[in-house]
C-alpha positions in Angstrom: -6.5 -28.1 24.5 -6.6 -29.6 21.0 -3.4 -29.9 19.0 -2.5 -28.6 15.6 -4.6 -29.9 12.7 -2.0 -32.0 10.8 -3.7 -31.4 7.4 -3.0 -27.7 7.9 0.7 -28.1 8.8 3.4 -27.4 6.3 6.8 -28.5 7.7 7.2 -31.8 5.8 4.0 -33.6 6.5 2.1 -35.1 3.6 -0.6 -33.0 2.0 -4.1 -34.4 1.3 -4.4 -35.0 -2.5 -7.1 -33.0 -4.2 -10.0 -35.6 -4.9 -10.9 -34.1 -8.3 -7.4 -34.2 -10.0 -7.7 -37.7 -11.5 -11.1 -37.0 -12.9 -10.1 -33.7 -14.4 -7.2 -35.4 -16.2 -9.7 -38.0 -17.6 -12.2 -35.4 -18.7 -9.5 -33.5 -20.6 -8.9 -36.4 -22.9 -12.3 -36.1 -24.6 -14.0 -33.3 -26.6 -16.8 -31.7 -24.7 -20.2 -31.6 -26.1 -21.9 -28.2 -27.0 -23.7 -28.4 -23.7 -20.4 -29.1 -22.0 -18.7 -26.2 -23.7 -21.5 -23.9 -22.6 -21.1 -25.1 -19.0 -17.3 -24.6 -19.2 -17.8 -21.0 -20.5 -20.3 -20.3 -17.8 -17.9 -21.6 -15.1 -15.0 -19.6 -16.6 -16.9 -16.4 -16.6 -18.0 -17.0 -13.0 -14.4 -17.6 -11.9 -13.2 -14.4 -13.7 -16.0 -12.4 -12.0 -15.1 -13.8 -8.6 -11.4 -13.0 -9.1 -12.1 -9.5 -10.2 -14.4 -8.9 -7.3 -11.8 -10.2 -4.8 -9.1 -8.1 -6.4 -11.2 -4.9 -6.5 -12.4 -5.5 -2.9 -8.9 -6.2 -1.7 -7.4 -3.2 -3.3 -10.2 -0.9 -2.1 -9.9 -2.1 1.4 -6.1 -1.8 1.4 -6.3 1.9 0.2 -8.9 2.8 2.8 -7.2 1.0 5.6 -3.6 2.2 5.0 -3.8 5.7 3.5 -3.1 7.4 6.8 0.0 5.3 7.8 3.7 5.4 7.1 6.0 2.4 7.9 9.6 3.0 8.9 12.3 0.4 8.3 15.9 0.5 9.6 18.5 -1.0 7.3 21.6 -2.2 9.2 24.0 -2.6 6.2 23.2 0.6 4.5 22.8 2.6 7.7 19.6 4.1 6.6 16.0 4.7 7.7 13.4 4.2 5.0 9.8 5.6 5.0 7.2 3.6 3.2 3.9 5.1 2.0 1.4 2.4 2.9 -1.3 3.8 0.6 0.9 3.1 -2.5 3.2 0.5 -1.0 6.2 2.5 -2.3 9.3 3.9 -0.7 8.7 7.6 0.0 12.2 8.6 1.3 15.4 7.3 2.7 17.5 9.0 5.4 21.1 8.3 6.5 21.4 7.6 10.3 24.2 6.5 12.6 26.2 3.4 11.6 24.7 -0.1 12.0 21.2 0.8 13.1 19.4 -2.1 14.9 16.1 -0.7 16.3 13.6 2.0 15.6 11.0 3.2 18.1 8.3 5.8 17.9 8.4 8.2 20.8 5.0 8.2 22.5 2.8 11.3 21.9 5.3 12.9 19.6 6.1 12.6 15.9 9.6 11.4 16.5 11.5 8.3 15.7 14.5 7.2 17.8 16.9 4.9 15.9 19.4 2.9 18.0 22.6 1.9 16.4 25.2 -0.7 17.4 27.8 2.0 16.9 26.5 3.5 20.1 24.4 6.4 18.9 20.7 7.3 18.9 19.5 9.3 15.9 16.5 11.4 16.8 14.4 11.8 13.6 11.6 14.3 13.2 8.5 13.4 11.1 7.0 14.3 8.6 10.1 16.3 7.6 12.2 13.1 8.1 15.4 14.7 9.2 17.8 14.0 12.0 17.4 16.7 14.7 19.8 15.3 17.3 22.4 12.6 17.8 23.0 11.2 21.3 26.2 9.3 22.1 25.5 6.4 24.4 28.4 3.9 23.9 29.3 1.0 21.8 26.6 -1.7 21.6 23.9 0.5 23.0 20.5 -1.3 23.2 17.1 -1.8 24.7 15.8 1.7 24.4 12.5 2.3 26.4 10.2 5.3 26.8 8.0 6.4 29.6 4.3 6.3 28.8 4.2 10.1 28.3 7.4 10.0 26.2 9.2 12.6 28.3 11.8 10.2 29.6 13.9 7.5 27.9 16.2 4.8 29.2 18.9 2.8 27.4 21.6 0.3 28.2 25.4 0.8 27.8 26.2 -2.9 28.2 30.0 -3.0 28.3 30.2 -0.2 30.8 27.4 -1.7 33.0 25.4 1.5 32.8 21.8 2.5 32.5 21.5 5.9 30.8 18.7 8.2 31.8 17.6 10.7 29.1 15.4 13.8 29.1 13.5 13.0 25.9 11.8 16.3 25.7 15.1 18.2 25.5 17.1 15.4 23.8 19.7 15.4 26.5 21.3 12.9 28.8 20.5 13.3 32.5 22.8 10.8 34.2 24.2 7.3 34.1 23.8 4.7 36.8 26.7 2.1 37.0 25.7 -1.3 38.4 29.3 -2.6 38.8 29.3 -5.4 36.1 28.6 -5.7 32.4 24.9 -5.8 31.6 23.1 -7.8 29.0 19.5 -6.6 28.6 17.2 -3.9 30.0 13.4 -3.8 30.4 11.0 -1.2 31.8 7.9 -2.3 33.7 4.5 -1.4 32.1 3.8 1.1 35.0 7.1 2.8 34.0 8.3 2.8 37.7 11.0 0.1 37.6 13.9 -0.8 35.4 15.2 -4.4 35.3 18.7 -5.1 34.0 20.2 -8.5 33.5 23.9 -9.4 33.9 25.2 -12.5 32.3 28.5 -12.0 34.1 27.0 -12.4 37.6 23.7 -14.3 36.8 21.7 -11.5 38.4 18.8 -9.2 37.7 19.2 -5.7 39.1 16.1 -3.8 40.0 16.2 0.0 39.8 13.7 2.7 40.6 13.2 4.6 37.4 12.2 7.9 39.1 15.0 8.4 41.6 17.6 6.2 39.9 18.1 4.1 43.0 19.0 0.4 43.1 16.2 -1.4 44.9 17.9 -4.8 45.0 19.0 -7.8 42.9 17.9 -11.4 42.3 20.1 -14.4 41.5 18.6 -16.3 38.6 19.8 -19.1 36.2 22.9 -19.2 34.1 23.5 -16.5 31.5 20.3 -14.3 32.0 19.4 -12.4 28.9 16.2 -11.2 27.2 13.2 -10.5 29.6 9.5 -9.8 29.6 7.5 -8.3 32.4 3.9 -9.0 33.2 1.3 -6.2 32.7 0.9 -6.0 36.5 4.6 -5.0 36.7 5.1 -7.5 39.5 6.9 -10.4 37.8 9.7 -10.8 35.3 10.6 -13.8 33.2 14.2 -14.0 31.9 16.0 -16.4 29.5 18.7 -18.5 31.1 20.7 -18.6 27.9 23.2 -21.2 29.2 20.5 -23.6 30.3 17.4 -25.1 28.9 15.3 -22.9 31.2 13.9 -19.6 32.1 13.6 -17.9 35.5 10.7 -16.1 37.1 11.4 -13.4 39.6 9.2 -11.3 41.9 10.1 -7.7 41.4 8.4 -6.5 44.6 10.2 -8.8 47.0 13.3 -9.2 44.8 13.3 -13.0 45.0 13.5 -15.9 42.7 10.1 -17.7 42.2 11.0 -20.5 39.9 13.6 -21.9 37.5 11.4 -23.4 34.8 12.9 -26.3 32.8 11.9 -26.1 29.1 13.7 -28.9 27.3 14.9 -26.3 24.7 17.5 -23.5 24.7 15.4 -20.4 25.1 15.5 -17.6 22.5 13.1 -14.8 21.9 10.2 -14.3 24.3 6.7 -13.2 23.3 4.1 -12.4 26.0 0.4 -12.8 25.4 -1.3 -9.4 25.7 -3.2 -10.3 28.9 0.1 -11.7 30.4 -1.4 -15.2 31.0 0.9 -17.1 28.7 4.5 -16.8 27.6 5.7 -18.1 24.2 9.4 -19.1 24.3 11.0 -19.7 20.9 13.8 -22.3 20.6 17.1 -20.6 19.9 18.1 -21.7 16.4 15.6 -24.6 16.5 12.2 -25.6 15.3 9.9 -25.4 18.3 8.4 -23.2 21.0 7.3 -23.8 24.6 4.2 -22.2 26.1 4.5 -21.3 29.8 1.6 -20.5 32.2 2.8 -17.3 33.8 0.6 -17.6 36.9 1.6 -21.1 37.8 5.2 -20.7 36.5 4.9 -24.0 34.7 5.2 -25.4 31.1 1.8 -26.0 29.4 3.1 -27.7 26.2 5.5 -27.3 23.3 4.7 -26.9 19.6 6.6 -27.0 16.3 7.5 -23.9 14.4 9.4 -23.2 11.3 13.2 -23.2 11.3 14.8 -20.6 13.6 11.9 -18.6 15.0 13.3 -15.1 15.7 10.3 -12.7 16.2 6.7 -12.8 17.1 3.8 -10.3 17.4 0.2 -10.7 18.6 -2.9 -9.6 16.8 -5.5 -8.8 19.5 -8.8 -9.4 17.8 -8.9 -12.3 16.9 -6.0 -13.5 19.0 -3.4 -14.6 16.5 0.4 -15.0 17.0 2.5 -14.3 14.0 6.0 -15.9 14.0 8.9 -15.0 11.7 11.2 -18.0 10.9 14.6 -16.7 9.8 15.8 -20.2 8.8 13.2 -21.0 6.1 11.9 -17.6 5.0 8.4 -18.1 6.3 5.8 -16.4 8.6 3.3 -18.5 10.6 -0.1 -17.5 11.8 -1.2 -19.4 14.9 -4.8 -19.3 16.4 -3.7 -19.1 20.0 -7.1 -20.1 21.5 -7.5 -23.3 19.5 -3.8 -24.0 19.0 -4.3 -24.4 15.3 -2.1 -23.2 12.4 -4.1 -20.7 10.3 -1.4 -20.2 7.6 2.3 -20.6 6.8 3.4 -18.1 4.1 6.8 -18.1 2.4 7.8 -14.5 2.1 11.6 -14.5 1.3 14.9 -15.5 2.7 15.4 -14.3 6.3 12.5 -12.5 8.0 13.8 -10.8 11.1 11.2 -8.3 12.3 7.4 -8.0 12.3 4.9 -5.1 12.8 1.2 -4.8 12.5 -0.6 -1.7 11.1 -2.6 0.0 13.9 -5.8 -1.4 12.5 -4.3 -4.9 12.5 -5.3 -5.6 8.9 -1.8 -5.9 7.6 1.5 -7.4 8.7 4.8 -6.0 7.7 7.9 -8.2 7.6 11.5 -7.0 7.3 13.6 -9.6 5.4 17.3 -9.0 6.2 18.9 -11.2 3.6 16.6 -10.3 0.8 16.7 -6.5 1.7 13.0 -6.3 1.2 9.8 -5.5 3.1 6.9 -7.9 2.7 3.3 -6.8 3.2 0.7 -9.5 4.2 -3.0 -9.2 4.6 -4.0 -10.7 8.0 -7.5 -12.0 7.2 -6.8 -14.4 5.6 -3.0 -14.4 6.0 -1.8 -13.9 2.4 1.2 -12.2 0.8 0.3 -9.0 -1.0 3.7 -7.8 -2.2 7.4 -7.4 -1.4 9.7 -4.6 -2.5 13.3 -3.4 -1.7 13.8 -0.9 1.1 17.6 -0.8 1.8 20.5 -3.2 2.6 19.8 -5.5 5.5 16.5 -4.3 7.1 16.3 -5.4 10.7 13.4 -3.6 12.3 10.1 -2.0 11.3 7.5 0.2 13.0 4.2 1.6 12.0 3.2 4.4 14.3 -0.4 5.4 14.8 0.3 8.8 13.3 -2.2 10.1 10.8 -1.1 11.9 7.7 -2.7 15.3 7.2 
């Protein structure tokens, strides 16, 4: 496949000078003729008309596209949940939640938000009233909340205790806890909602659990320090970061065996799976590159440069574009996945940490932790529309498909 177009890249390579700049400077030294002045006026009026048309068209499209949506942002430092009206791009309301919130998820087929806090609590928030209706105590460092497809069950990790917590989401109550005998690191639910996979950095294992009857099906030895995971759409294979190596491991969830230990040449960080499951994008932990892995062959395809410290990614389905948040340089990249070309690199702030697309995929929202702002970008073309404050230390954002009445 072709590489990046070097003229489009932005991380230090020389830009192509604009061919008309020297001539423009020369022309400014003289006094234009009447004919020249008329031409300049005509050009100026044309430019103004084009700009006004673009602005009017952009604003109209934005209002039509976003009037039904509300974005929700969790702010770690202020321990709040902020609701943003996407039709006006203004904060609608702010709600206090459990201390040090880190994730917000919309419960499937319900108008509920579940906010997971590092303090060990889940704040269940009802919408549109935007009020906390229940608080569930999980345990310090609770993480990796996942819902069943129908939204009637929820699963979450209590890492220090080595427990998977099973929750009746309909009645907002804990069902039981399954202890796996060692501290756990990360949790993932297969797309078919039948299997839970928990990683243990302490034992270098993946534990495979039946989500229905809460029975341990087996375990797989993987690389050193297994952490974050992704699971293929078929629910048959998991890829896990070996955080203490420059590798990831591939495991068969049906046979509970290791398929491959894939050398990357970088220390693996966040993982982003292509929607069809065919490729896995592995960001370098604290670095400036990513590696693309063929998930069928369990092999590296190639590596590419990113911005500094890529921390989050999200796919736009049509056209297929990968957006990457780079926390080290305050930028967001847009990558044409099919052609491996950089479409845009937009500086949005200080430390972008989380990304979310609106349901129509026309707009990208970026939570900037250090700037305490939310940035809104248009996706076609990728351009910054606005940024505004939402709370102290925003770390996650979600835009449910709920329609305002």
